DOKOL-130232 format. One record per residue (C-alpha): residue number from 0; x, y, z. Coordinates in pm, 1 decimal, always signed. Example, Ala and Ser with C-alpha at 12.3 -4.5 7.8 and 13.67 -1.06 7.14 Angstrom:
BEGIN
<i->0	px->+1230.0	py->-450.0	pz->+780.0>
<i->1	px->+1367.0	py->-106.0	pz->+714.0>
***
This chain:
BEGIN
<i->0	px->+6159.7	py->+26285.0	pz->+1352.1>
<i->1	px->+6110.1	py->+26120.6	pz->+1015.7>
<i->2	px->+6192.7	py->+26334.7	pz->+715.6>
<i->3	px->+5913.7	py->+26457.4	pz->+491.6>
<i->4	px->+6110.7	py->+26320.3	pz->+196.9>
<i->5	px->+6088.5	py->+25964.4	pz->+332.4>
<i->6	px->+5709.1	py->+25991.4	pz->+348.0>
<i->7	px->+5684.3	py->+26143.3	pz->+0.9>
<i->8	px->+5916.0	py->+25885.7	pz->-155.9>
<i->9	px->+5749.8	py->+25571.7	pz->-18.2>
<i->10	px->+5471.2	py->+25629.2	pz->+234.4>
<i->11	px->+5367.4	py->+25262.7	pz->+233.6>
<i->12	px->+5720.5	py->+25155.0	pz->+329.4>
<i->13	px->+5705.8	py->+25383.6	pz->+634.5>
<i->14	px->+5363.1	py->+25247.9	pz->+730.0>
<i->15	px->+5480.8	py->+24887.0	pz->+693.3>
<i->16	px->+5799.8	py->+24943.6	pz->+894.6>
<i->17	px->+5612.2	py->+25108.1	pz->+1179.9>
<i->18	px->+5375.6	py->+24810.0	pz->+1199.4>
<i->19	px->+5680.3	py->+24624.4	pz->+1337.0>
<i->20	px->+5664.1	py->+24866.9	pz->+1631.4>
<i->21	px->+5289.9	py->+24793.2	pz->+1661.0>
<i->22	px->+5219.1	py->+25149.0	pz->+1548.9>
<i->23	px->+4943.3	py->+25232.6	pz->+1300.9>
<i->24	px->+5104.0	py->+25515.4	pz->+1104.2>
<i->25	px->+4857.6	py->+25536.3	pz->+814.5>
<i->26	px->+4627.5	py->+25809.3	pz->+954.6>
<i->27	px->+4923.9	py->+26032.4	pz->+1039.6>
<i->28	px->+5109.2	py->+25964.8	pz->+714.8>
<i->29	px->+4795.6	py->+26040.7	pz->+513.3>
<i->30	px->+4743.4	py->+26363.7	pz->+708.6>
<i->31	px->+5105.3	py->+26472.6	pz->+660.6>
<i->32	px->+5088.9	py->+26412.1	pz->+286.0>
<i->33	px->+4755.2	py->+26596.8	pz->+264.4>
<i->34	px->+4904.7	py->+26895.5	pz->+448.4>
<i->35	px->+5216.1	py->+26880.9	pz->+231.5>
<i->36	px->+5003.3	py->+26891.1	pz->-83.4>
<i->37	px->+4810.1	py->+27185.9	pz->+56.7>
<i->38	px->+5132.1	py->+27362.6	pz->+149.0>
<i->39	px->+5271.9	py->+27317.1	pz->-201.7>
<i->40	px->+4947.3	py->+27435.9	pz->-362.3>
<i->41	px->+4951.5	py->+27746.3	pz->-144.7>
<i->42	px->+5314.0	py->+27804.7	pz->-241.2>
<i->43	px->+5227.3	py->+27785.3	pz->-613.1>
<i->44	px->+4936.1	py->+28025.7	pz->-568.2>
<i->45	px->+5147.6	py->+28263.4	pz->-361.6>
<i->46	px->+5426.9	py->+28261.0	pz->-621.5>
<i->47	px->+5174.1	py->+28343.6	pz->-893.7>
<i->48	px->+5039.5	py->+28638.4	pz->-694.8>
<i->49	px->+5391.1	py->+28764.3	pz->-628.7>
<i->50	px->+5475.7	py->+28742.8	pz->-998.6>
<i->51	px->+5163.1	py->+28943.3	pz->-1082.8>
<i->52	px->+5252.9	py->+29203.5	pz->-818.8>
<i->53	px->+5599.1	py->+29247.3	pz->-968.9>
<i->54	px->+5454.3	py->+29278.3	pz->-1317.2>
<i->55	px->+5202.5	py->+29543.0	pz->-1207.9>
<i->56	px->+5466.1	py->+29732.8	pz->-1008.5>
<i->57	px->+5673.8	py->+29764.2	pz->-1323.9>
<i->58	px->+5369.3	py->+29883.4	pz->-1519.1>
<i->59	px->+5271.2	py->+30149.9	pz->-1265.1>
<i->60	px->+5586.3	py->+30353.6	pz->-1324.5>
<i->61	px->+5541.0	py->+30338.3	pz->-1701.6>
<i->62	px->+5174.9	py->+30438.5	pz->-1677.0>
<i->63	px->+5258.6	py->+30738.8	pz->-1459.7>
<i->64	px->+5521.8	py->+30854.6	pz->-1710.0>
<i->65	px->+5262.6	py->+30830.5	pz->-1987.7>
<i->66	px->+5019.3	py->+31040.5	pz->-1784.9>
<i->67	px->+4774.5	py->+30753.5	pz->-1753.0>
<i->68	px->+4707.9	py->+30826.1	pz->-1387.3>
<i->69	px->+4368.8	py->+30651.1	pz->-1372.0>
<i->70	px->+4512.2	py->+30326.3	pz->-1505.9>
<i->71	px->+4807.5	py->+30359.2	pz->-1269.2>
<i->72	px->+4570.0	py->+30396.9	pz->-973.0>
<i->73	px->+4376.0	py->+30090.0	pz->-1089.1>
<i->74	px->+4705.1	py->+29896.9	pz->-1101.5>
<i->75	px->+4793.3	py->+30020.0	pz->-750.3>
<i->76	px->+4455.5	py->+29904.9	pz->-622.1>
<i->77	px->+4511.9	py->+29564.3	pz->-777.2>
<i->78	px->+4858.2	py->+29543.1	pz->-615.1>
<i->79	px->+4703.4	py->+29624.6	pz->-275.3>
<i->80	px->+4441.1	py->+29353.4	pz->-333.3>
<i->81	px->+4712.4	py->+29104.3	pz->-427.2>
<i->82	px->+4918.5	py->+29193.3	pz->-119.1>
<i->83	px->+4619.7	py->+29135.0	pz->+108.1>
<i->84	px->+4551.7	py->+28800.4	pz->-55.8>
<i->85	px->+4921.9	py->+28710.0	pz->-34.9>
<i->86	px->+4914.1	py->+28785.7	pz->+337.5>
<i->87	px->+4617.8	py->+28550.3	pz->+381.4>
<i->88	px->+4795.4	py->+28281.2	pz->+182.3>
<i->89	px->+5109.6	py->+28322.3	pz->+389.5>
<i->90	px->+4908.5	py->+28279.0	pz->+707.5>
<i->91	px->+4744.7	py->+27963.8	pz->+565.3>
<i->92	px->+5085.2	py->+27838.4	pz->+448.3>
<i->93	px->+5241.4	py->+27886.3	pz->+793.2>
<i->94	px->+4946.4	py->+27712.8	pz->+959.7>
<i->95	px->+4977.6	py->+27416.5	pz->+721.0>
<i->96	px->+5352.5	py->+27386.8	pz->+787.2>
<i->97	px->+5299.2	py->+27403.8	pz->+1164.8>
<i->98	px->+5025.3	py->+27140.9	pz->+1159.3>
<i->99	px->+5236.0	py->+26918.8	pz->+932.5>
<i->100	px->+5531.6	py->+26941.0	pz->+1173.1>
<i->101	px->+5300.8	py->+26864.6	pz->+1466.6>
<i->102	px->+5187.6	py->+26550.2	pz->+1287.2>
<i->103	px->+5540.4	py->+26443.9	pz->+1187.6>
<i->104	px->+5662.6	py->+26440.4	pz->+1549.2>
<i->105	px->+5387.6	py->+26191.3	pz->+1634.3>
<i->106	px->+5555.8	py->+25928.2	pz->+1416.1>
<i->107	px->+5817.3	py->+25708.2	pz->+1588.8>
<i->108	px->+6143.4	py->+25617.9	pz->+1422.2>
<i->109	px->+6127.6	py->+25330.6	pz->+1176.6>
<i->110	px->+6310.8	py->+25014.6	pz->+1291.9>
<i->111	px->+6605.0	py->+24888.8	pz->+1090.8>
<i->112	px->+6591.9	py->+24565.3	pz->+892.6>
<i->113	px->+6732.6	py->+24356.5	pz->+1181.9>
<i->114	px->+6429.6	py->+24418.7	pz->+1402.1>
<i->115	px->+6164.9	py->+24146.4	pz->+1431.4>
<i->116	px->+5799.9	py->+24205.1	pz->+1525.1>
<i->117	px->+5691.4	py->+24136.5	pz->+1879.3>
<i->118	px->+5456.3	py->+24251.3	pz->+2152.5>
<i->119	px->+5702.1	py->+24313.2	pz->+2434.1>
<i->120	px->+6003.7	py->+24196.9	pz->+2634.2>
<i->121	px->+5908.3	py->+23829.9	pz->+2598.2>
<i->122	px->+5976.4	py->+23855.5	pz->+2223.9>
<i->123	px->+6325.8	py->+24008.6	pz->+2247.3>
<i->124	px->+6608.7	py->+23812.4	pz->+2086.9>
<i->125	px->+6899.5	py->+23688.2	pz->+2300.6>
<i->126	px->+7211.0	py->+23745.0	pz->+2091.3>
<i->127	px->+7480.9	py->+23659.7	pz->+2346.8>
<i->128	px->+7537.0	py->+23543.7	pz->+2705.0>
<i->129	px->+7852.4	py->+23558.9	pz->+2912.5>
<i->130	px->+8011.4	py->+23581.3	pz->+3253.4>
<i->131	px->+8058.1	py->+23325.0	pz->+3528.4>
<i->132	px->+7783.3	py->+23115.3	pz->+3682.6>
<i->133	px->+7683.1	py->+23243.9	pz->+4025.7>
<i->134	px->+7701.2	py->+23014.3	pz->+4329.3>
<i->135	px->+7535.6	py->+23177.1	pz->+4629.6>
<i->136	px->+7605.2	py->+23074.5	pz->+4989.5>
<i->137	px->+7331.2	py->+22927.6	pz->+5203.8>
<i->138	px->+7098.7	py->+23195.5	pz->+5336.2>
<i->139	px->+7182.9	py->+23439.9	pz->+5056.4>
<i->140	px->+6999.4	py->+23771.7	pz->+5068.8>
<i->141	px->+6866.8	py->+24017.0	pz->+4809.8>
<i->142	px->+7056.7	py->+24344.4	pz->+4791.5>
<i->143	px->+6808.9	py->+24547.7	pz->+4997.4>
<i->144	px->+6862.8	py->+24314.3	pz->+5292.7>
<i->145	px->+7240.0	py->+24318.6	pz->+5240.8>
<i->146	px->+7227.1	py->+24699.9	pz->+5231.9>
<i->147	px->+7053.4	py->+24703.3	pz->+5568.7>
<i->148	px->+7282.1	py->+24437.6	pz->+5718.4>
<i->149	px->+7601.2	py->+24626.0	pz->+5627.6>
<i->150	px->+7447.1	py->+24975.1	pz->+5665.4>
<i->151	px->+7554.1	py->+25091.7	pz->+5318.5>
<i->152	px->+7220.6	py->+25204.1	pz->+5166.3>
<i->153	px->+6933.1	py->+25349.7	pz->+5366.8>
<i->154	px->+6603.4	py->+25341.4	pz->+5180.8>
<i->155	px->+6400.9	py->+25467.1	pz->+5478.9>
<i->156	px->+6611.9	py->+25781.5	pz->+5515.2>
<i->157	px->+6554.1	py->+25853.4	pz->+5147.9>
<i->158	px->+6178.4	py->+25828.1	pz->+5202.9>
<i->159	px->+6208.7	py->+26067.6	pz->+5495.6>
<i->160	px->+6409.4	py->+26325.9	pz->+5301.5>
<i->161	px->+6227.6	py->+26299.6	pz->+4966.8>
<i->162	px->+6019.5	py->+25988.5	pz->+4905.0>
<i->163	px->+6036.2	py->+25632.4	pz->+4779.7>
<i->164	px->+6291.9	py->+25580.0	pz->+4504.2>
<i->165	px->+6550.7	py->+25823.6	pz->+4644.5>
<i->166	px->+6797.1	py->+25609.9	pz->+4847.6>
<i->167	px->+7073.5	py->+25743.9	pz->+5072.0>
<i->168	px->+7412.6	py->+25575.7	pz->+5017.7>
<i->169	px->+7633.1	py->+25558.4	pz->+5326.8>
<i->170	px->+7993.1	py->+25472.2	pz->+5410.2>
<i->171	px->+8128.4	py->+25202.2	pz->+5182.2>
<i->172	px->+7804.6	py->+25214.2	pz->+4984.7>
<i->173	px->+7866.0	py->+25578.9	pz->+4894.7>
<i->174	px->+8229.0	py->+25506.9	pz->+4812.1>
<i->175	px->+8125.9	py->+25214.4	pz->+4590.6>
<i->176	px->+7901.3	py->+25452.8	pz->+4395.5>
<i->177	px->+8187.1	py->+25697.2	pz->+4343.0>
<i->178	px->+8424.2	py->+25412.9	pz->+4251.8>
<i->179	px->+8191.4	py->+25277.6	pz->+3985.5>
<i->180	px->+8137.7	py->+25621.7	pz->+3832.0>
<i->181	px->+8511.0	py->+25685.0	pz->+3809.8>
<i->182	px->+8578.8	py->+25334.6	pz->+3680.0>
<i->183	px->+8317.9	py->+25365.5	pz->+3404.5>
<i->184	px->+8443.3	py->+25709.9	pz->+3302.8>
<i->185	px->+8802.9	py->+25588.3	pz->+3292.8>
<i->186	px->+8701.6	py->+25292.2	pz->+3074.4>
<i->187	px->+8521.5	py->+25527.4	pz->+2837.1>
<i->188	px->+8794.6	py->+25788.8	pz->+2811.4>
<i->189	px->+9053.8	py->+25514.8	pz->+2755.4>
<i->190	px->+8840.6	py->+25403.5	pz->+2458.9>
<i->191	px->+8854.7	py->+25750.5	pz->+2303.7>
<i->192	px->+8544.1	py->+25917.6	pz->+2443.0>
<i->193	px->+8585.4	py->+26280.3	pz->+2552.3>
<i->194	px->+8450.8	py->+26341.5	pz->+2901.9>
<i->195	px->+8209.1	py->+26630.9	pz->+2950.4>
<i->196	px->+8012.3	py->+26748.6	pz->+3252.9>
<i->197	px->+7676.2	py->+26875.7	pz->+3123.8>
<i->198	px->+7387.4	py->+27049.0	pz->+3303.8>
<i->199	px->+7136.1	py->+26819.6	pz->+3472.8>
<i->200	px->+6845.6	py->+27046.1	pz->+3377.7>
<i->201	px->+6751.6	py->+27109.5	pz->+3015.4>
<i->202	px->+6509.8	py->+27334.1	pz->+2831.7>
<i->203	px->+6216.1	py->+27212.7	pz->+2626.7>
<i->204	px->+6408.6	py->+27251.3	pz->+2298.8>
<i->205	px->+6666.1	py->+27001.0	pz->+2425.0>
<i->206	px->+6395.5	py->+26756.4	pz->+2531.8>
<i->207	px->+6236.8	py->+26785.2	pz->+2189.1>
<i->208	px->+6570.6	py->+26745.2	pz->+2009.8>
<i->209	px->+6641.5	py->+26396.8	pz->+2146.7>
<i->210	px->+6277.2	py->+26287.4	pz->+2141.7>
<i->211	px->+6185.5	py->+26289.5	pz->+2511.6>
<i->212	px->+5931.0	py->+26561.2	pz->+2434.3>
<i->213	px->+5649.6	py->+26530.5	pz->+2362.2>
<i->214	px->+5666.2	py->+26147.7	pz->+2384.6>
<i->215	px->+5786.1	py->+26109.8	pz->+2746.9>
<i->216	px->+5674.8	py->+26438.4	pz->+2899.9>
<i->217	px->+5485.2	py->+26262.8	pz->+3179.0>
<i->218	px->+5797.3	py->+26069.7	pz->+3282.0>
<i->219	px->+6017.0	py->+26376.4	pz->+3331.5>
<i->220	px->+6037.5	py->+26602.0	pz->+3637.1>
<i->221	px->+5941.1	py->+26952.8	pz->+3528.0>
<i->222	px->+6036.4	py->+27281.9	pz->+3695.5>
<i->223	px->+5737.4	py->+27473.2	pz->+3563.2>
<i->224	px->+5836.2	py->+27827.0	pz->+3662.7>
<i->225	px->+6154.2	py->+27816.7	pz->+3451.2>
<i->226	px->+6025.7	py->+27549.1	pz->+3208.9>
<i->227	px->+6329.9	py->+27328.3	pz->+3273.9>
<i->228	px->+6331.9	py->+26948.4	pz->+3285.7>
<i->229	px->+6550.7	py->+26727.4	pz->+3505.6>
<i->230	px->+6751.5	py->+26500.1	pz->+3278.0>
<i->231	px->+6632.5	py->+26137.7	pz->+3253.0>
<i->232	px->+6974.1	py->+26050.1	pz->+3106.1>
<i->233	px->+7293.9	py->+26229.4	pz->+3003.2>
<i->234	px->+7199.7	py->+26147.0	pz->+2643.5>
<i->235	px->+6974.9	py->+26454.9	pz->+2642.8>
<i->236	px->+7222.7	py->+26732.6	pz->+2731.8>
<i->237	px->+7523.3	py->+26568.4	pz->+2562.2>
<i->238	px->+7350.1	py->+26507.6	pz->+2227.9>
<i->239	px->+7207.5	py->+26859.6	pz->+2241.2>
<i->240	px->+7559.4	py->+27000.2	pz->+2249.0>
<i->241	px->+7538.2	py->+26946.6	pz->+1873.4>
<i->242	px->+7193.5	py->+27100.6	pz->+1819.0>
<i->243	px->+7186.7	py->+27344.1	pz->+1522.9>
<i->244	px->+7545.5	py->+27250.8	pz->+1435.9>
<i->245	px->+7700.5	py->+27170.8	pz->+1097.8>
<i->246	px->+8013.1	py->+26964.1	pz->+1161.6>
<i->247	px->+8306.7	py->+26999.0	pz->+925.4>
<i->248	px->+8428.0	py->+26683.4	pz->+753.8>
<i->249	px->+8717.3	py->+26649.1	pz->+1000.8>
<i->250	px->+8486.1	py->+26701.7	pz->+1303.5>
<i->251	px->+8296.2	py->+26378.8	pz->+1256.0>
<i->252	px->+8280.6	py->+26131.1	pz->+1424.3>
<i->253	px->+8225.1	py->+26271.6	pz->+1773.2>
<i->254	px->+8258.8	py->+26055.8	pz->+2085.7>
<i->255	px->+8147.2	py->+26188.5	pz->+2423.2>
<i->256	px->+8098.5	py->+26045.7	pz->+2771.2>
<i->257	px->+7937.7	py->+26199.0	pz->+3078.0>
<i->258	px->+7826.2	py->+26116.9	pz->+3427.8>
<i->259	px->+7500.8	py->+26264.9	pz->+3557.2>
<i->260	px->+7243.8	py->+26186.8	pz->+3817.9>
<i->261	px->+6926.2	py->+26089.6	pz->+3631.3>
<i->262	px->+6566.6	py->+26163.8	pz->+3726.8>
<i->263	px->+6260.8	py->+25965.6	pz->+3616.3>
<i->264	px->+5909.4	py->+25972.9	pz->+3753.8>
<i->265	px->+5858.6	py->+25604.9	pz->+3660.1>
<i->266	px->+5483.1	py->+25663.4	pz->+3665.7>
<i->267	px->+5288.3	py->+25338.4	pz->+3676.5>
<i->268	px->+5570.3	py->+25128.1	pz->+3826.9>
<i->269	px->+5463.2	py->+24902.6	pz->+4111.6>
<i->270	px->+5508.4	py->+24558.8	pz->+4269.2>
<i->271	px->+5816.3	py->+24349.2	pz->+4333.4>
<i->272	px->+6012.8	py->+24505.9	pz->+4046.8>
<i->273	px->+6050.4	py->+24830.1	pz->+4242.7>
<i->274	px->+6213.7	py->+24675.8	pz->+4552.9>
<i->275	px->+6546.6	py->+24821.9	pz->+4661.8>
<i->276	px->+6754.8	py->+24950.8	pz->+4371.3>
<i->277	px->+6549.9	py->+24781.8	pz->+4101.8>
<i->278	px->+6363.6	py->+25097.5	pz->+4001.8>
<i->279	px->+6447.2	py->+25445.5	pz->+4129.7>
<i->280	px->+6341.5	py->+25804.7	pz->+4069.8>
<i->281	px->+6699.6	py->+25931.7	pz->+4108.6>
<i->282	px->+7003.2	py->+25728.8	pz->+4010.9>
<i->283	px->+7356.6	py->+25766.9	pz->+3878.5>
<i->284	px->+7454.7	py->+25675.6	pz->+3524.4>
<i->285	px->+7751.5	py->+25715.0	pz->+3292.3>
<i->286	px->+7660.5	py->+25758.5	pz->+2925.1>
<i->287	px->+7839.4	py->+25735.5	pz->+2591.2>
<i->288	px->+7719.0	py->+25933.7	pz->+2288.5>
<i->289	px->+7840.3	py->+25923.7	pz->+1929.6>
<i->290	px->+7773.6	py->+26131.7	pz->+1618.7>
<i->291	px->+7861.1	py->+25940.5	pz->+1303.7>
<i->292	px->+7839.5	py->+25944.5	pz->+926.3>
<i->293	px->+7545.7	py->+25726.8	pz->+812.9>
<i->294	px->+7775.0	py->+25474.7	pz->+643.8>
<i->295	px->+7973.4	py->+25429.2	pz->+968.0>
<i->296	px->+7697.8	py->+25423.9	pz->+1229.9>
<i->297	px->+7630.5	py->+25049.5	pz->+1242.3>
<i->298	px->+7999.7	py->+24973.8	pz->+1281.2>
<i->299	px->+7998.2	py->+25231.9	pz->+1561.8>
<i->300	px->+7698.7	py->+25056.3	pz->+1718.7>
<i->301	px->+7885.9	py->+24724.3	pz->+1718.4>
<i->302	px->+8186.4	py->+24897.9	pz->+1876.1>
<i->303	px->+7967.7	py->+25044.1	pz->+2150.6>
<i->304	px->+7808.4	py->+24707.9	pz->+2228.3>
<i->305	px->+8152.4	py->+24543.9	pz->+2246.8>
<i->306	px->+8278.8	py->+24827.0	pz->+2468.4>
<i->307	px->+7993.8	py->+24790.4	pz->+2719.2>
<i->308	px->+8038.8	py->+24412.5	pz->+2716.8>
<i->309	px->+8406.5	py->+24460.4	pz->+2796.8>
<i->310	px->+8321.7	py->+24666.7	pz->+3106.2>
<i->311	px->+8071.2	py->+24407.7	pz->+3228.5>
<i->312	px->+8329.0	py->+24132.6	pz->+3180.5>
<i->313	px->+8582.6	py->+24329.2	pz->+3387.1>
<i->314	px->+8330.6	py->+24334.8	pz->+3671.0>
<i->315	px->+8301.3	py->+23955.2	pz->+3650.8>
<i->316	px->+7921.4	py->+23948.2	pz->+3629.6>
<i->317	px->+7689.1	py->+23709.5	pz->+3446.2>
<i->318	px->+7511.1	py->+23889.3	pz->+3162.4>
<i->319	px->+7312.8	py->+23856.5	pz->+2845.2>
<i->320	px->+7265.9	py->+24086.5	pz->+2545.9>
<i->321	px->+6925.0	py->+24125.0	pz->+2384.0>
<i->322	px->+6821.8	py->+24280.2	pz->+2055.5>
<i->323	px->+6484.1	py->+24437.0	pz->+2124.0>
<i->324	px->+6182.6	py->+24342.5	pz->+1916.2>
<i->325	px->+5966.1	py->+24608.7	pz->+1755.9>
<i->326	px->+5713.2	py->+24612.0	pz->+2038.2>
<i->327	px->+5973.6	py->+24674.8	pz->+2309.2>
<i->328	px->+6172.8	py->+24946.6	pz->+2133.1>
<i->329	px->+6171.3	py->+25313.7	pz->+2226.2>
<i->330	px->+5989.9	py->+25578.5	pz->+2023.6>
<i->331	px->+6316.8	py->+25720.6	pz->+1885.1>
<i->332	px->+6534.0	py->+25413.8	pz->+1826.8>
<i->333	px->+6602.7	py->+25232.9	pz->+1499.1>
<i->334	px->+6773.4	py->+24946.0	pz->+1684.3>
<i->335	px->+6849.0	py->+24880.3	pz->+2051.0>
<i->336	px->+7060.8	py->+24624.8	pz->+2234.2>
<i->337	px->+6987.5	py->+24578.3	pz->+2604.6>
<i->338	px->+7236.8	py->+24440.0	pz->+2856.8>
<i->339	px->+7098.5	py->+24249.1	pz->+3153.4>
<i->340	px->+7274.9	py->+24112.8	pz->+3461.9>
<i->341	px->+7164.5	py->+23798.7	pz->+3640.0>
<i->342	px->+7055.1	py->+23852.9	pz->+3998.3>
<i->343	px->+7095.9	py->+23511.2	pz->+4157.7>
<i->344	px->+6936.1	py->+23625.0	pz->+4483.3>
<i->345	px->+6626.7	py->+23760.4	pz->+4308.5>
<i->346	px->+6633.1	py->+23492.7	pz->+4036.1>
<i->347	px->+6573.7	py->+23748.7	pz->+3764.2>
<i->348	px->+6752.0	py->+23949.9	pz->+3497.8>
<i->349	px->+6818.4	py->+24320.1	pz->+3564.3>
<i->350	px->+6856.8	py->+24564.1	pz->+3277.3>
<i->351	px->+7170.0	py->+24778.9	pz->+3314.4>
<i->352	px->+7229.3	py->+24927.1	pz->+2970.0>
<i->353	px->+7061.8	py->+25014.3	pz->+2642.2>
<i->354	px->+7277.6	py->+25083.9	pz->+2336.5>
<i->355	px->+7088.8	py->+25238.6	pz->+2045.3>
<i->356	px->+7129.0	py->+25378.0	pz->+1696.6>
<i->357	px->+6877.6	py->+25651.1	pz->+1612.5>
<i->358	px->+7001.8	py->+25694.5	pz->+1254.3>
<i->359	px->+6883.9	py->+26042.0	pz->+1135.2>
<i->360	px->+6577.0	py->+26056.8	pz->+1363.4>
<i->361	px->+6728.4	py->+26272.7	pz->+1638.6>
<i->362	px->+6954.9	py->+26461.5	pz->+1398.1>
<i->363	px->+6652.9	py->+26579.3	pz->+1199.4>
<i->364	px->+6492.1	py->+26718.2	pz->+1515.6>
<i->365	px->+6824.2	py->+26866.9	pz->+1630.6>
<i->366	px->+6921.4	py->+27007.8	pz->+1288.9>
<i->367	px->+7250.0	py->+26823.5	pz->+1341.5>
<i->368	px->+7434.2	py->+26798.2	pz->+1012.9>
<i->369	px->+7782.0	py->+26752.0	pz->+871.5>
<i->370	px->+7962.1	py->+26846.7	pz->+553.7>
<i->371	px->+8072.5	py->+26541.9	pz->+354.9>
<i->372	px->+8386.6	py->+26500.9	pz->+144.1>
<i->373	px->+8212.7	py->+26664.2	pz->-153.2>
<i->374	px->+8102.0	py->+26961.2	pz->+55.5>
<i->375	px->+7736.0	py->+26853.5	pz->+62.3>
<i->376	px->+7547.8	py->+26901.4	pz->+389.5>
<i->377	px->+7395.1	py->+26577.9	pz->+524.8>
<i->378	px->+7205.2	py->+26466.7	pz->+834.5>
<i->379	px->+7429.5	py->+26280.9	pz->+1079.5>
<i->380	px->+7347.3	py->+25960.9	pz->+1269.4>
<i->381	px->+7334.1	py->+25971.9	pz->+1650.8>
<i->382	px->+7393.1	py->+25682.9	pz->+1891.7>
<i->383	px->+7402.7	py->+25647.8	pz->+2266.9>
<i->384	px->+7446.7	py->+25384.7	pz->+2535.1>
<i->385	px->+7451.3	py->+25338.8	pz->+2911.6>
<i->386	px->+7806.7	py->+25272.5	pz->+3018.3>
<i->387	px->+7673.8	py->+25199.2	pz->+3275.4>
<i->388	px->+7364.0	py->+25264.8	pz->+3490.8>
<i->389	px->+7465.1	py->+25211.4	pz->+3852.0>
<i->390	px->+7166.4	py->+25089.6	pz->+4059.1>
<i->391	px->+7123.5	py->+24741.3	pz->+3915.2>
<i->392	px->+7498.9	py->+24699.2	pz->+3870.5>
<i->393	px->+7530.0	py->+24763.5	pz->+4243.6>
<i->394	px->+7240.2	py->+24524.4	pz->+4312.2>
<i->395	px->+7409.6	py->+24244.7	pz->+4114.8>
<i->396	px->+7753.0	py->+24317.2	pz->+4265.2>
<i->397	px->+7617.8	py->+24297.4	pz->+4619.6>
<i->398	px->+7406.2	py->+23986.8	pz->+4562.5>
<i->399	px->+7639.7	py->+23782.2	pz->+4343.9>
<i->400	px->+7953.5	py->+23856.1	pz->+4548.7>
<i->401	px->+7809.6	py->+23791.4	pz->+4895.0>
<i->402	px->+7984.5	py->+23543.3	pz->+5124.1>
<i->403	px->+7934.7	py->+23447.5	pz->+5489.8>
<i->404	px->+8220.4	py->+23688.5	pz->+5569.9>
<i->405	px->+8104.0	py->+23987.5	pz->+5367.8>
<i->406	px->+8068.6	py->+24114.4	pz->+5013.4>
<i->407	px->+8377.3	py->+24075.2	pz->+4792.6>
<i->408	px->+8466.9	py->+24376.4	pz->+4578.2>
<i->409	px->+8574.9	py->+24287.6	pz->+4220.6>
<i->410	px->+8948.9	py->+24326.9	pz->+4185.0>
<i->411	px->+8917.7	py->+24586.6	pz->+3907.9>
<i->412	px->+8730.6	py->+24819.4	pz->+4146.3>
<i->413	px->+8966.7	py->+24795.4	pz->+4442.9>
<i->414	px->+9200.6	py->+25076.0	pz->+4329.9>
<i->415	px->+8890.3	py->+25297.8	pz->+4323.1>
<i->416	px->+8723.8	py->+25182.4	pz->+4646.5>
<i->417	px->+9035.1	py->+25144.7	pz->+4859.5>
<i->418	px->+8885.4	py->+24829.8	pz->+5017.6>
<i->419	px->+8838.4	py->+24473.3	pz->+4901.3>
<i->420	px->+8523.9	py->+24378.7	pz->+5089.4>
<i->421	px->+8217.6	py->+24518.7	pz->+5262.7>
<i->422	px->+8176.3	py->+24364.9	pz->+5609.1>
***
């Protein structure tokens, strides 16, 4: 969440920046500052009462020694009155702090200076394109028809077992999934990311720490009895490994990678965009997460974007990189780059990765800090990126590599699959 200091220092700057995200922050900012003023006034009043209590407590002993029992009893009565009033003030203070925090978490992260205004995806900026042009054979099929033809993904079985959006991968389809996961993890660990295997259920504190709660509560699967949430991305458990942590100077930066299945309700999704693997409730994804010093985080972001681009190039797929406009950015992000693959069979772009810098937004919620060279404790910057999400990568691989004789497996994946084509 945004720091109280940022609102105190320049509330209008926060309001203006959040307009870029099409968010009217003024009512919340005004409320936060009102509650902060009330909190500080209560603190001043409480300190004054405490000072008077201490002064009277010192006088009571002296009065008793002088035999002035009546005056001592009057002082005791006044101390009791002050304690009762202090208790009321403390209760009001705590309520003001709680309400102020509840208001602060309603404010999204402010976008960085590179972000332009915009209403939605149509206003995103294309910053780079790459990969080979795709030439499909006559009679080319979309991936859901290829999956049925070669019996590698069964969408109907998934509906039978669970419901729509939970496909069953079979034979070479299942092996392709495993190959991609291992390939992505190997690429990440070779680049210096430490592999971890986190839980795929998290508690509410973890969801709050990375900003999924309360913003995306309706999009997460919730096990109500235990109050656990199925992870929508490995970002949540991996980043929360550092919750309530103060990193030593030599412990930052941190680079982590993890594979998890991911679970998203995708409430409100409908139409052609949900066909096949385009939009699922359960899918596999490999994630990269970094914890950086503020002065290094944008260099780290560029490194992450280049790293993901390198993986896509190894797969030989046509892609583009977008910098999201304010209206298409997530609640928690300060800047996001999306990677999209071209699906020649569907004639549309498929998002496969988001790489984001959250600056101090998540760290403030997580209480994730580090000790700088001077020994001062500072909020860290957090970043994460898909490296990569599998479903639409698989969709593009199947569609763009189809031939009359089968689907050609990219050479870089063959040591992992053990086969060079699906036929």
